[in-house]
DOLOVEX-359486 format. One record per residue (C-alpha): x negated, y, z; residue number from 1; residue in three letters. Coordinates in nm, 3 decimals, always signed. Example, Ala and Ser with C-alpha at 12.3 -4.5 7.8 and 13.67 -1.06 7.14 Angstrom:
<recs>
[[-1.230,-0.450,+0.780],1,ALA]
[[-1.367,-0.106,+0.714],2,SER]
</recs>
This chain:
<recs>
[[+11.203,-0.562,+8.644],1,UNK]
[[+11.081,-0.264,+8.873],2,UNK]
[[+10.762,-0.128,+8.749],3,UNK]
[[+10.592,-0.068,+9.082],4,UNK]
[[+10.214,-0.028,+9.193],5,UNK]
[[+10.161,-0.376,+9.229],6,UNK]
[[+10.312,-0.509,+8.908],7,UNK]
[[+10.186,-0.222,+8.707],8,UNK]
[[+9.819,-0.287,+8.807],9,UNK]
[[+9.876,-0.669,+8.744],10,UNK]
[[+9.990,-0.610,+8.399],11,UNK]
[[+9.718,-0.411,+8.320],12,UNK]
[[+9.433,-0.611,+8.456],13,UNK]
[[+9.593,-0.920,+8.283],14,UNK]
[[+9.552,-0.692,+7.974],15,UNK]
[[+9.176,-0.578,+8.050],16,UNK]
[[+9.117,-0.967,+8.137],17,UNK]
[[+9.280,-1.086,+7.755],18,UNK]
[[+9.052,-0.861,+7.590],19,UNK]
[[+8.733,-0.952,+7.797],20,UNK]
[[+8.808,-1.314,+7.736],21,UNK]
[[+8.879,-1.290,+7.386],22,UNK]
[[+8.550,-1.071,+7.330],23,UNK]
[[+8.325,-1.354,+7.562],24,UNK]
[[+8.482,-1.652,+7.339],25,UNK]
[[+8.420,-1.429,+6.995],26,UNK]
[[+8.060,-1.373,+7.126],27,UNK]
[[+8.132,-1.002,+7.087],28,UNK]
[[+8.241,-1.055,+6.740],29,UNK]
[[+8.634,-0.932,+6.880],30,UNK]
[[+8.548,-0.592,+7.075],31,UNK]
[[+8.718,-0.638,+7.426],32,UNK]
[[+8.905,-0.288,+7.389],33,UNK]
[[+9.008,-0.343,+6.997],34,UNK]
[[+9.228,-0.637,+7.173],35,UNK]
[[+9.300,-0.414,+7.488],36,UNK]
[[+9.381,-0.147,+7.252],37,UNK]
[[+9.643,-0.359,+7.016],38,UNK]
[[+9.837,-0.496,+7.383],39,UNK]
[[+9.898,-0.163,+7.476],40,UNK]
[[+10.007,-0.020,+7.128],41,UNK]
[[+10.236,-0.276,+7.089],42,UNK]
[[+10.336,-0.282,+7.452],43,UNK]
[[+10.411,+0.095,+7.420],44,UNK]
[[+10.603,+0.021,+7.149],45,UNK]
[[+10.845,-0.259,+7.316],46,UNK]
[[+10.840,-0.339,+7.706],47,UNK]
[[+10.545,-0.139,+7.845],48,UNK]
[[+10.628,+0.171,+8.060],49,UNK]
[[+10.485,+0.485,+7.914],50,UNK]
[[+10.358,+0.549,+8.251],51,UNK]
[[+10.222,+0.229,+8.372],52,UNK]
[[+9.850,+0.350,+8.402],53,UNK]
[[+9.988,+0.638,+8.611],54,UNK]
[[+10.195,+0.395,+8.803],55,UNK]
[[+9.921,+0.139,+8.850],56,UNK]
[[+9.712,+0.428,+9.001],57,UNK]
[[+9.453,+0.316,+8.707],58,UNK]
[[+9.446,+0.725,+8.672],59,UNK]
[[+9.361,+0.779,+9.022],60,UNK]
[[+9.083,+0.587,+9.038],61,UNK]
[[+8.982,+0.709,+8.671],62,UNK]
[[+8.993,+1.057,+8.812],63,UNK]
[[+8.702,+0.912,+9.119],64,UNK]
[[+8.472,+0.721,+8.861],65,UNK]
[[+8.461,+1.043,+8.623],66,UNK]
[[+8.335,+1.236,+8.941],67,UNK]
[[+8.011,+1.030,+8.915],68,UNK]
[[+7.989,+0.806,+8.620],69,UNK]
[[+7.696,+1.016,+8.429],70,UNK]
[[+7.539,+1.069,+8.742],71,UNK]
[[+7.471,+0.649,+8.723],72,UNK]
[[+7.373,+0.698,+8.340],73,UNK]
[[+7.131,+0.955,+8.406],74,UNK]
[[+6.946,+0.725,+8.639],75,UNK]
[[+6.861,+0.458,+8.370],76,UNK]
[[+6.629,+0.717,+8.211],77,UNK]
[[+6.259,+0.560,+8.247],78,UNK]
[[+6.023,+0.806,+8.129],79,UNK]
[[+5.777,+0.509,+8.138],80,UNK]
[[+5.966,+0.320,+7.925],81,UNK]
[[+6.030,+0.599,+7.673],82,UNK]
[[+5.703,+0.684,+7.652],83,UNK]
[[+5.598,+0.337,+7.581],84,UNK]
[[+5.806,+0.326,+7.311],85,UNK]
[[+5.801,+0.668,+7.181],86,UNK]
[[+5.851,+0.549,+6.810],87,UNK]
[[+6.160,+0.349,+6.889],88,UNK]
[[+6.255,+0.661,+7.053],89,UNK]
[[+6.157,+0.905,+6.749],90,UNK]
[[+6.357,+0.649,+6.539],91,UNK]
[[+6.698,+0.594,+6.731],92,UNK]
[[+6.682,+0.982,+6.729],93,UNK]
[[+6.655,+1.022,+6.378],94,UNK]
[[+6.926,+0.733,+6.346],95,UNK]
[[+7.192,+0.995,+6.558],96,UNK]
[[+7.062,+1.263,+6.381],97,UNK]
[[+7.191,+1.104,+6.043],98,UNK]
[[+7.489,+1.015,+6.190],99,UNK]
[[+7.559,+1.382,+6.338],100,UNK]
[[+7.458,+1.550,+6.030],101,UNK]
[[+7.689,+1.337,+5.793],102,UNK]
[[+7.962,+1.298,+6.010],103,UNK]
[[+7.970,+1.682,+6.081],104,UNK]
[[+7.921,+1.792,+5.718],105,UNK]
[[+8.174,+1.524,+5.502],106,UNK]
[[+8.422,+1.484,+5.799],107,UNK]
[[+8.472,+1.844,+5.789],108,UNK]
[[+8.485,+1.883,+5.430],109,UNK]
[[+8.675,+1.577,+5.369],110,UNK]
[[+8.940,+1.629,+5.689],111,UNK]
[[+8.877,+1.940,+5.926],112,UNK]
[[+8.656,+2.090,+6.155],113,UNK]
[[+8.824,+1.943,+6.446],114,UNK]
[[+8.837,+1.613,+6.308],115,UNK]
[[+8.454,+1.617,+6.250],116,UNK]
[[+8.349,+1.749,+6.542],117,UNK]
[[+8.596,+1.532,+6.796],118,UNK]
[[+8.415,+1.250,+6.557],119,UNK]
[[+8.021,+1.312,+6.619],120,UNK]
[[+7.976,+1.205,+6.918],121,UNK]
[[+8.121,+0.899,+6.962],122,UNK]
[[+8.016,+0.785,+6.649],123,UNK]
[[+7.704,+0.768,+6.772],124,UNK]
[[+7.835,+0.475,+7.014],125,UNK]
[[+7.895,+0.591,+7.359],126,UNK]
[[+8.205,+0.528,+7.514],127,UNK]
[[+8.174,+0.820,+7.806],128,UNK]
[[+8.161,+1.028,+7.478],129,UNK]
[[+8.463,+0.902,+7.373],130,UNK]
[[+8.638,+0.983,+7.705],131,UNK]
[[+8.493,+1.318,+7.707],132,UNK]
[[+8.632,+1.401,+7.346],133,UNK]
[[+8.960,+1.264,+7.464],134,UNK]
[[+8.983,+1.517,+7.792],135,UNK]
[[+8.888,+1.787,+7.545],136,UNK]
[[+9.135,+1.691,+7.289],137,UNK]
[[+9.410,+1.658,+7.559],138,UNK]
[[+9.370,+2.020,+7.679],139,UNK]
[[+9.425,+2.155,+7.347],140,UNK]
[[+9.718,+1.960,+7.296],141,UNK]
[[+9.611,+1.732,+7.049],142,UNK]
[[+9.621,+1.372,+7.156],143,UNK]
[[+9.582,+1.229,+6.786],144,UNK]
[[+9.223,+1.351,+6.805],145,UNK]
[[+9.208,+1.193,+7.127],146,UNK]
[[+9.275,+0.832,+7.012],147,UNK]
[[+9.091,+0.935,+6.729],148,UNK]
[[+8.742,+0.974,+6.955],149,UNK]
[[+8.851,+0.648,+7.099],150,UNK]
[[+8.956,+0.455,+6.818],151,UNK]
[[+8.571,+0.515,+6.657],152,UNK]
[[+8.455,+0.368,+7.007],153,UNK]
[[+8.658,+0.070,+6.994],154,UNK]
[[+8.586,+0.024,+6.602],155,UNK]
[[+8.253,+0.040,+6.662],156,UNK]
[[+8.171,-0.310,+6.657],157,UNK]
[[+8.316,-0.444,+6.313],158,UNK]
[[+8.018,-0.220,+6.146],159,UNK]
[[+7.775,-0.256,+6.375],160,UNK]
[[+7.771,-0.643,+6.449],161,UNK]
[[+7.773,-0.785,+6.163],162,UNK]
[[+7.494,-0.522,+6.058],163,UNK]
[[+7.296,-0.588,+6.355],164,UNK]
[[+7.286,-0.951,+6.331],165,UNK]
[[+7.189,-0.957,+5.951],166,UNK]
[[+6.881,-0.697,+6.005],167,UNK]
[[+6.786,-0.786,+6.336],168,UNK]
[[+6.775,-1.184,+6.219],169,UNK]
[[+6.584,-1.053,+5.844],170,UNK]
[[+6.301,-0.875,+6.066],171,UNK]
[[+6.282,-1.194,+6.310],172,UNK]
[[+6.226,-1.407,+6.049],173,UNK]
[[+5.959,-1.178,+5.869],174,UNK]
[[+5.783,-1.141,+6.269],175,UNK]
[[+5.800,-1.565,+6.257],176,UNK]
[[+5.628,-1.542,+5.939],177,UNK]
[[+5.363,-1.350,+6.057],178,UNK]
[[+5.309,-1.519,+6.380],179,UNK]
[[+5.289,-1.877,+6.212],180,UNK]
[[+5.039,-1.729,+5.967],181,UNK]
[[+4.811,-1.555,+6.220],182,UNK]
[[+4.867,-1.197,+6.162],183,UNK]
[[+5.076,-1.154,+6.450],184,UNK]
[[+4.958,-1.237,+6.795],185,UNK]
[[+5.197,-1.302,+7.188],186,UNK]
[[+5.158,-0.998,+7.435],187,UNK]
[[+4.938,-1.116,+7.733],188,UNK]
[[+5.156,-1.011,+8.017],189,UNK]
[[+5.038,-0.734,+8.206],190,UNK]
[[+4.944,-0.781,+8.556],191,UNK]
[[+5.085,-0.579,+8.868],192,UNK]
[[+4.839,-0.399,+8.980],193,UNK]
[[+4.824,-0.113,+9.271],194,UNK]
[[+5.042,-0.008,+9.528],195,UNK]
[[+5.430,+0.124,+9.414],196,UNK]
[[+5.479,+0.416,+9.538],197,UNK]
[[+5.748,+0.417,+9.785],198,UNK]
[[+6.052,+0.655,+9.721],199,UNK]
[[+6.234,+0.877,+9.928],200,UNK]
[[+6.547,+0.628,+9.946],201,UNK]
[[+6.360,+0.297,+9.969],202,UNK]
[[+6.249,+0.507,+10.309],203,UNK]
[[+6.601,+0.456,+10.412],204,UNK]
[[+6.577,+0.116,+10.599],205,UNK]
[[+6.757,-0.154,+10.340],206,UNK]
[[+7.027,-0.259,+10.583],207,UNK]
[[+7.176,+0.099,+10.626],208,UNK]
[[+7.182,+0.088,+10.209],209,UNK]
[[+7.550,-0.019,+10.213],210,UNK]
[[+7.789,-0.010,+9.911],211,UNK]
[[+7.944,+0.295,+10.144],212,UNK]
[[+7.628,+0.437,+10.142],213,UNK]
[[+7.576,+0.418,+9.759],214,UNK]
[[+7.939,+0.527,+9.758],215,UNK]
[[+7.910,+0.816,+9.991],216,UNK]
[[+7.574,+0.917,+9.812],217,UNK]
[[+7.748,+0.943,+9.439],218,UNK]
[[+8.049,+1.098,+9.569],219,UNK]
[[+7.838,+1.352,+9.717],220,UNK]
[[+7.656,+1.421,+9.415],221,UNK]
[[+7.969,+1.432,+9.219],222,UNK]
[[+8.094,+1.707,+9.430],223,UNK]
[[+7.784,+1.941,+9.388],224,UNK]
[[+7.774,+1.901,+9.044],225,UNK]
[[+8.137,+1.975,+9.014],226,UNK]
[[+8.060,+2.302,+9.191],227,UNK]
[[+7.715,+2.363,+8.967],228,UNK]
[[+7.930,+2.314,+8.647],229,UNK]
[[+8.249,+2.559,+8.798],230,UNK]
[[+7.961,+2.810,+8.887],231,UNK]
[[+7.739,+2.814,+8.610],232,UNK]
[[+8.009,+2.683,+8.335],233,UNK]
[[+7.779,+2.434,+8.219],234,UNK]
[[+7.974,+2.122,+8.106],235,UNK]
[[+8.068,+1.895,+8.383],236,UNK]
[[+7.883,+1.590,+8.173],237,UNK]
[[+7.568,+1.756,+8.066],238,UNK]
[[+7.514,+1.848,+8.435],239,UNK]
[[+7.601,+1.513,+8.592],240,UNK]
[[+7.345,+1.399,+8.369],241,UNK]
[[+7.080,+1.605,+8.432],242,UNK]
[[+7.107,+1.542,+8.837],243,UNK]
[[+7.105,+1.160,+8.790],244,UNK]
[[+6.782,+1.202,+8.568],245,UNK]
[[+6.645,+1.423,+8.882],246,UNK]
[[+6.760,+1.247,+9.180],247,UNK]
[[+6.616,+0.943,+9.049],248,UNK]
[[+6.302,+1.099,+8.940],249,UNK]
[[+6.229,+1.240,+9.257],250,UNK]
[[+6.333,+0.916,+9.463],251,UNK]
[[+6.676,+1.041,+9.554],252,UNK]
[[+6.895,+0.761,+9.384],253,UNK]
[[+6.830,+0.423,+9.278],254,UNK]
[[+6.800,+0.335,+8.937],255,UNK]
[[+7.216,+0.207,+8.859],256,UNK]
[[+7.366,+0.297,+9.185],257,UNK]
[[+7.741,+0.200,+9.065],258,UNK]
[[+7.614,-0.168,+9.033],259,UNK]
[[+7.539,-0.151,+9.421],260,UNK]
[[+7.889,-0.040,+9.571],261,UNK]
[[+8.008,-0.363,+9.476],262,UNK]
[[+8.289,-0.173,+9.268],263,UNK]
[[+8.144,-0.128,+8.947],264,UNK]
[[+8.377,-0.391,+8.810],265,UNK]
[[+8.704,-0.244,+8.918],266,UNK]
[[+8.596,+0.136,+8.850],267,UNK]
[[+8.473,+0.032,+8.474],268,UNK]
[[+8.824,-0.106,+8.436],269,UNK]
[[+8.968,+0.213,+8.548],270,UNK]
[[+8.730,+0.419,+8.310],271,UNK]
[[+8.875,+0.200,+8.008],272,UNK]
[[+9.222,+0.098,+8.082],273,UNK]
[[+9.309,+0.465,+8.156],274,UNK]
[[+9.240,+0.512,+7.794],275,UNK]
[[+9.537,+0.361,+7.665],276,UNK]
[[+9.756,+0.671,+7.856],277,UNK]
[[+9.683,+0.834,+7.549],278,UNK]
[[+9.849,+0.584,+7.312],279,UNK]
[[+10.217,+0.663,+7.469],280,UNK]
[[+10.180,+0.945,+7.209],281,UNK]
[[+10.088,+0.678,+6.897],282,UNK]
[[+10.359,+0.612,+6.654],283,UNK]
[[+10.260,+0.351,+6.383],284,UNK]
[[+10.222,+0.638,+6.128],285,UNK]
[[+9.978,+0.824,+6.335],286,UNK]
[[+9.773,+0.498,+6.383],287,UNK]
[[+9.781,+0.413,+6.035],288,UNK]
[[+9.654,+0.802,+5.971],289,UNK]
[[+9.404,+0.737,+6.206],290,UNK]
[[+9.251,+0.434,+6.057],291,UNK]
[[+9.213,+0.587,+5.723],292,UNK]
[[+8.991,+0.837,+5.906],293,UNK]
[[+8.808,+0.619,+6.107],294,UNK]
[[+8.720,+0.405,+5.773],295,UNK]
[[+8.587,+0.700,+5.628],296,UNK]
[[+8.397,+0.823,+5.893],297,UNK]
[[+8.170,+0.505,+5.983],298,UNK]
[[+8.109,+0.464,+5.612],299,UNK]
[[+7.979,+0.808,+5.583],300,UNK]
[[+7.803,+0.787,+5.944],301,UNK]
[[+7.649,+0.456,+5.830],302,UNK]
[[+7.542,+0.585,+5.558],303,UNK]
[[+7.378,+0.874,+5.725],304,UNK]
[[+7.213,+0.654,+6.008],305,UNK]
[[+7.026,+0.444,+5.704],306,UNK]
[[+6.903,+0.740,+5.527],307,UNK]
[[+6.758,+0.892,+5.821],308,UNK]
[[+6.623,+0.573,+6.017],309,UNK]
[[+6.433,+0.422,+5.744],310,UNK]
[[+6.194,+0.702,+5.653],311,UNK]
[[+6.136,+0.777,+6.018],312,UNK]
[[+6.135,+0.434,+6.097],313,UNK]
[[+5.847,+0.391,+5.790],314,UNK]
[[+5.645,+0.654,+5.935],315,UNK]
[[+5.663,+0.526,+6.268],316,UNK]
[[+5.479,+0.184,+6.115],317,UNK]
[[+5.864,+0.010,+6.119],318,UNK]
[[+5.972,-0.195,+5.823],319,UNK]
[[+6.284,-0.138,+5.672],320,UNK]
[[+6.494,-0.424,+5.844],321,UNK]
[[+6.389,-0.295,+6.221],322,UNK]
[[+6.434,+0.044,+6.130],323,UNK]
[[+6.783,-0.011,+6.014],324,UNK]
[[+6.750,-0.264,+6.343],325,UNK]
[[+6.669,+0.038,+6.573],326,UNK]
[[+6.907,+0.279,+6.443],327,UNK]
[[+7.234,+0.059,+6.465],328,UNK]
[[+7.226,+0.072,+6.857],329,UNK]
[[+7.442,+0.385,+6.763],330,UNK]
[[+7.691,+0.105,+6.716],331,UNK]
[[+7.604,-0.104,+6.963],332,UNK]
[[+7.426,-0.059,+7.295],333,UNK]
[[+7.389,-0.295,+7.591],334,UNK]
[[+7.509,-0.575,+7.664],335,UNK]
[[+7.620,-0.585,+7.258],336,UNK]
[[+7.259,-0.563,+7.139],337,UNK]
[[+7.099,-0.819,+7.393],338,UNK]
[[+7.376,-1.052,+7.295],339,UNK]
[[+7.293,-1.030,+6.942],340,UNK]
[[+6.878,-0.976,+6.945],341,UNK]
[[+6.894,-1.327,+7.185],342,UNK]
[[+7.120,-1.484,+6.907],343,UNK]
[[+6.874,-1.403,+6.676],344,UNK]
[[+6.588,-1.498,+6.835],345,UNK]
[[+6.730,-1.837,+6.894],346,UNK]
[[+6.830,-1.879,+6.553],347,UNK]
[[+6.501,-1.834,+6.423],348,UNK]
[[+6.249,-1.942,+6.691],349,UNK]
[[+6.154,-2.293,+6.654],350,UNK]
[[+5.988,-2.322,+6.965],351,UNK]
[[+5.960,-2.141,+7.292],352,UNK]
[[+5.611,-1.981,+7.171],353,UNK]
[[+5.804,-1.836,+6.894],354,UNK]
[[+6.112,-1.766,+7.088],355,UNK]
[[+5.851,-1.585,+7.340],356,UNK]
[[+5.669,-1.374,+7.082],357,UNK]
[[+6.008,-1.268,+6.876],358,UNK]
[[+6.144,-1.135,+7.227],359,UNK]
[[+5.818,-0.947,+7.326],360,UNK]
[[+5.872,-0.749,+6.961],361,UNK]
[[+6.202,-0.697,+6.995],362,UNK]
[[+6.431,-0.671,+7.281],363,UNK]
[[+6.314,-0.378,+7.448],364,UNK]
[[+6.313,-0.195,+7.135],365,UNK]
[[+6.672,-0.221,+7.086],366,UNK]
[[+6.765,-0.227,+7.452],367,UNK]
[[+6.570,+0.137,+7.494],368,UNK]
[[+6.713,+0.240,+7.126],369,UNK]
[[+7.074,+0.169,+7.311],370,UNK]
[[+7.012,+0.369,+7.608],371,UNK]
[[+6.909,+0.640,+7.403],372,UNK]
[[+7.171,+0.659,+7.188],373,UNK]
[[+7.464,+0.588,+7.330],374,UNK]
[[+7.379,+0.683,+7.729],375,UNK]
[[+7.256,+1.018,+7.641],376,UNK]
[[+7.239,+1.120,+7.281],377,UNK]
[[+7.620,+1.032,+7.262],378,UNK]
[[+7.696,+1.188,+7.595],379,UNK]
[[+7.505,+1.520,+7.611],380,UNK]
[[+7.644,+1.593,+7.282],381,UNK]
[[+7.995,+1.564,+7.327],382,UNK]
[[+7.915,+1.790,+7.660],383,UNK]
[[+7.820,+2.051,+7.449],384,UNK]
[[+8.087,+2.008,+7.174],385,UNK]
[[+8.371,+2.034,+7.457],386,UNK]
[[+8.196,+2.322,+7.581],387,UNK]
[[+8.146,+2.519,+7.304],388,UNK]
[[+8.379,+2.453,+7.055],389,UNK]
[[+8.724,+2.411,+7.257],390,UNK]
</recs>
C-alpha cells in the first residue's frame, strides 16, 4: 500500500477517533491519549510507517497551531472569577507547589536531574507542558525524556480519575447532609445589573468577525510573539500566555478564540497526534523503563499534592476532602473535572434542589482549579524550565 497524504491522514484520524470513542464510552475512565499511544506504539512495531505523521501533513498543522495555541489559553484567564474564588486559587497553587517540590527533589535523588526537570511541569497536568518539554528534550537529542513527558500527561487519568471521584463524592455527601440539616443554604442567583463595557473587538460588526478573522488575528499575534521571543530570549510559551492575557484584558481578543475559528477539532487533533511521532524511537525496553519511572514519580507527586493542599485548604476554610478535590485538578483539568463532578452530584443528590446546591458549591471551584493548574502553572513552568535548564 502506498502511504500517501490522504491514506496517512485517514489512518491517523481513525486512530484518534478510536481513542475518543473508548474514552466517551468509559465516561473518561480510559483516557483517549492512552488508547492512541498504545495503538501507535503497537503500530510502529508492526505495520505503521515511521513517517506517517509527517506524510499525513499533521506535523505541518502542528507547527501552525503551536504558533498561537497558548495565546488561546491566555484568553481563558478571568481576573474577576479568580478574585472571587481566590481561596481556590491559593489551594490549587499549594497543590501545584507540593507536586513540583516532591517531583523535583525525589526525582533528582532517585533518577537524575533531567528526569526530574522534564517531569515537573507535565506532572501538574498540562498537555501543553508535555508538548513544550517534549520539544525541549528533542532539541537536546533526548527523545526518551520527551516520551516521559508525554506519557506522564497520558497516564494522569489513572490516578486522577479515581481519586477525584472519591473525594468529590465524599465532599458532596457532606454538603448534602449540611443542606438537609439546615446548615447550608442555596445561593441566590445574582442579578445582572448595569451596562457591560463594550470591548474593542466588540465594536467590530459581528458579520465581519468570521472564522478567517479569528485565524488571521491569532496568526498575526503568533508572529508577533515569535519576534518578541526572538528579541528578548524569553520562552515562546511564556510570551504567548502573557500576550493572550493582556490582549483579552484590553479587549483586543475574545475568550477562547480558537473555538470561534471552526477549526478547533482538526487543530486539536493535530496538536496531540503529533505527540506520537516521538514513539518511533520507543522500543519495548524503553517504554517499560519509562513506565517504572512514571509510576514512582506519580506516587511521589500525589503525596506532595496531598501534604500541601490539605493544610493550606484548611486554612482557607475547606475540609480535607474539598482541599484534595481542588488539588487533584492538577491531574485532571477540563472537561474531566466537570464530568466527574457532575457524575458525583447526580449520584448524591436526591432531588433538583440538592443538585443545584451541590453545583453552586462544587462546580466553579473545580473548573477554576483546573484552569489555574493545567492551563497556567504547568505551561508557564514548562516555559521557564525549557529556557533555563536545556
